[in-house]
C-alpha positions as CSV (number, residue, x, y, z in Angstrom):
1,M,26.2,78.0,-2.5
2,F,28.7,79.1,0.5
3,R,31.2,76.0,0.8
4,K,33.1,76.7,4.2
5,D,36.0,75.2,2.4
6,P,36.4,77.1,-1.1
7,F,37.7,74.6,-3.5
8,V,41.5,75.4,-4.3
9,T,43.5,75.1,-7.5
10,G,45.5,72.8,-8.6
11,E,44.1,70.4,-5.4
12,Y,42.3,67.3,-5.9
13,Y,38.5,66.5,-4.8
14,H,36.0,64.0,-4.9
15,L,33.1,65.0,-6.0
16,Y,29.4,62.7,-5.8
17,N,25.8,63.7,-5.9
18,R,22.5,61.6,-6.0
19,G,18.8,61.4,-6.8
20,I,16.4,63.7,-4.4
21,D,14.8,61.3,-2.4
22,K,17.8,58.7,-3.6
23,R,15.4,58.3,-6.7
24,D,16.9,57.6,-9.8
25,I,18.8,60.3,-12.2
26,F,19.2,58.0,-14.9
27,K,16.2,56.3,-16.7
28,S,17.8,55.1,-20.0
29,I,20.6,54.6,-22.2
30,K,20.0,58.7,-23.5
31,D,19.6,59.7,-20.0
32,Y,23.5,58.4,-19.4
33,E,24.7,59.5,-22.7
34,R,23.2,63.2,-22.1
35,F,25.2,63.4,-18.4
36,V,28.4,61.4,-20.7
37,M,28.2,64.6,-22.8
38,L,28.0,67.4,-20.4
39,L,30.3,65.7,-18.5
40,Y,32.9,66.6,-21.7
41,I,31.6,70.2,-22.8
42,A,30.1,71.3,-19.4
43,N,34.4,71.3,-18.7
44,N,35.0,74.7,-20.7
45,E,36.0,77.4,-19.5
46,E,34.2,79.2,-22.4
47,A,30.2,79.3,-21.3
48,L,28.2,77.5,-24.1
49,K,25.6,80.1,-25.9
50,L,22.0,78.3,-26.0
51,D,22.2,78.7,-29.5
52,N,25.2,76.6,-29.6
53,E,24.4,74.4,-26.9
54,I,21.1,73.1,-29.1
55,N,23.6,72.9,-31.7
56,I,25.9,70.9,-30.3
57,L,23.8,68.5,-28.6
58,H,22.6,67.3,-31.8
59,K,24.9,65.9,-32.8
60,N,25.8,62.3,-32.5
61,Y,27.1,61.1,-29.3
62,E,30.8,60.6,-30.5
63,E,31.0,63.2,-32.5
64,I,30.4,65.7,-29.1
65,L,32.6,63.8,-27.0
66,L,35.8,64.2,-30.0
67,L,34.9,68.2,-30.5
68,H,37.6,70.8,-29.7
69,K,37.5,73.0,-27.0
70,D,39.4,75.4,-25.1
71,K,40.6,75.4,-21.2
72,S,39.2,73.1,-19.1
73,L,37.9,74.3,-15.9
74,V,38.6,71.1,-14.2
75,S,40.8,67.5,-14.9
76,I,38.6,64.6,-14.4
77,G,40.7,61.5,-13.4
78,A,37.8,58.9,-12.9
79,W,33.7,59.0,-13.0
80,C,31.0,56.8,-12.5
81,L,27.3,57.1,-13.5
82,M,24.9,54.6,-11.2
83,T,21.3,54.5,-11.7
84,N,20.7,57.1,-8.5
85,H,24.1,59.0,-8.0
86,F,27.2,59.9,-9.3
87,H,31.1,60.1,-8.3
88,L,33.7,62.1,-10.1
89,L,37.4,62.8,-9.3
90,V,39.2,65.8,-10.3
91,R,41.7,68.7,-10.0
92,Q,40.6,72.4,-10.5
93,E,42.5,74.3,-13.2
94,V,41.3,77.6,-12.8
95,D,40.3,79.6,-9.7
96,G,36.2,79.1,-9.5
97,G,36.6,75.7,-11.9
98,I,34.9,73.1,-9.8
99,T,31.7,75.4,-9.1
100,K,31.2,76.6,-12.8
101,F,31.9,73.0,-13.8
102,M,29.2,71.5,-11.6
103,R,26.8,74.3,-12.0
104,K,26.8,74.0,-15.4
105,L,26.7,70.2,-15.3
106,G,23.6,69.9,-12.8
107,V,21.7,72.5,-14.5
108,G,22.3,71.3,-17.9
109,Y,20.9,67.8,-16.8
110,S,18.3,68.9,-14.5
111,M,16.9,70.7,-17.2
112,F,17.3,67.8,-19.8
113,F,15.6,65.8,-17.4
114,N,12.8,67.4,-15.9
115,I,11.5,68.5,-19.8
116,K,12.0,64.9,-21.2
117,Y,10.2,63.0,-18.2
118,Q,7.8,66.7,-17.8
119,R,8.4,67.1,-13.9
120,Q,9.8,70.0,-11.8
121,G,11.6,71.2,-9.3
122,A,15.2,69.3,-7.8
123,L,16.5,66.8,-9.5
124,F,19.1,65.9,-6.8
125,G,19.2,65.7,-3.2
126,G,21.1,69.3,-2.4
127,P,24.6,70.7,-3.6
128,F,26.8,68.5,-4.8
129,K,29.0,67.2,-2.1
130,S,33.0,67.1,-2.2
131,K,36.0,65.9,-0.4
132,C,39.5,67.2,-1.0
133,I,42.1,64.7,-1.0
134,T,45.7,64.9,-1.5
135,T,48.2,62.7,-3.6
136,D,50.0,60.9,-0.8
137,D,46.6,60.4,0.8
138,N,46.9,56.7,1.0
139,Y,42.7,57.7,0.4
140,M,43.1,59.0,-3.1
141,R,44.0,55.1,-4.2
142,H,41.6,53.5,-2.7
143,L,39.0,56.2,-4.5
144,F,40.5,55.8,-7.6
145,A,39.6,52.0,-6.8
146,Y,36.4,52.6,-5.5
147,I,34.6,54.8,-8.1
148,H,35.6,52.1,-10.8
149,L,34.8,48.9,-8.7
150,N,31.6,50.7,-7.5
151,P,29.2,49.4,-11.0
152,L,29.9,46.0,-9.7
153,D,27.0,46.7,-6.6
154,I,24.6,46.6,-9.7
155,K,25.1,43.0,-10.4
156,F,26.9,41.6,-7.6
157,S,25.5,43.1,-4.4
158,G,27.5,41.9,-1.5
159,W,30.9,41.1,-3.6
160,E,33.6,43.0,-1.4
161,K,32.4,40.7,1.8
162,E,32.8,37.6,-0.6
163,I,35.5,38.5,-2.4
164,D,37.9,36.1,-0.8
165,K,35.6,33.2,-1.3
166,L,34.8,33.7,-4.9
167,S,35.4,31.7,-7.8
168,F,37.7,32.5,-10.6
169,N,35.0,31.6,-12.9
170,K,32.7,34.6,-10.9
171,N,35.8,36.9,-10.6
172,I,35.8,36.4,-14.8
173,E,32.2,37.0,-14.9
174,M,32.7,40.3,-13.0
175,K,36.0,42.0,-14.5
176,D,34.1,41.3,-18.2
177,F,31.0,42.8,-16.6
178,L,32.8,46.4,-15.5
179,E,34.6,46.3,-18.8
180,S,31.6,46.0,-20.7
181,Y,29.5,48.8,-18.5
182,K,30.0,52.2,-20.5
183,Y,29.0,54.3,-17.6
184,S,32.8,54.8,-16.2
185,S,36.5,55.7,-16.9
186,Y,37.4,52.0,-16.4
187,A,37.5,51.1,-20.1
188,D,39.5,54.3,-20.7
189,Y,42.1,52.5,-18.2
190,L,42.4,49.6,-19.9
191,D,43.6,51.0,-23.3
192,I,40.3,50.8,-24.8
193,D,39.7,52.5,-28.0
194,R,36.7,55.2,-27.1
195,A,35.5,58.5,-28.0
196,E,35.4,59.1,-23.8
197,N,38.8,58.7,-23.4
198,N,38.7,62.6,-24.1
199,I,36.9,62.9,-20.9
200,L,39.7,62.5,-19.2
201,S,43.3,64.1,-18.3
202,K,45.3,61.5,-17.0
203,N,48.5,63.5,-17.0
204,N,47.1,65.7,-14.5
205,F,46.9,62.2,-11.7
206,P,49.4,60.5,-10.0
207,N,51.5,57.9,-12.1
208,Y,49.4,55.1,-10.4
209,F,46.7,56.1,-12.6
210,I,47.9,55.6,-15.9
211,R,49.7,52.1,-14.6
212,T,46.9,50.8,-13.4
213,N,45.3,48.7,-15.9
214,S,43.9,45.1,-15.1
215,F,40.7,44.1,-12.8
216,G,43.1,43.0,-10.1
217,D,45.0,46.3,-10.0
218,F,41.7,48.0,-9.0
219,I,41.2,45.0,-6.7
220,K,44.1,45.4,-5.5
221,E,43.9,49.5,-4.3
222,Y,40.6,49.2,-3.3
223,F,41.5,46.5,-0.6
224,T,45.1,47.5,0.3
225,T,44.6,51.2,0.5
226,S,40.9,51.1,2.2
């Protein structure tokens, strides 16, 4: 698809998409894990041949996230998977990198999902959406927090409006929920040792990405920069 504003190498982007008609795109743990694995292996300049891809995807989850890769198409600074949509914050590293990465990611996951659930047709509600973000833009800081706090909507709907009234115990409950939510990069900024950390290229993002390491930090970034 032709885009009015082409992606620029070295620039940062918020990429996101949702299921067609807002339908679920993740129905099981294996669905989430397949998408996470593709976040890692699709981010590679070298095209994966079908036989190699089959062999790779028969490895276990952690084995795939520890595989050696050549040069990445994009740097990923934050990601989050929700039931019917996903968010990515990336920097393009090579010309055409975002387009190639998102094509491999979208096609690879759609094929997996359609075969598994015996369905046909588009999985996503059109091409992925994008917004260019500058490092000196407050929106970058807000977005970094927004992506990581997004899973709170699963269990604590409307939490933003109640944040000043929440009890200490409720804040702890929210914090614990985010730390246990596997399908985002939140835990990777808390120095929790896990294979998913290999998806990120933290050094290619602003310093505050690395300094942010507590629930309070994410809340502060979310509300003070929105």
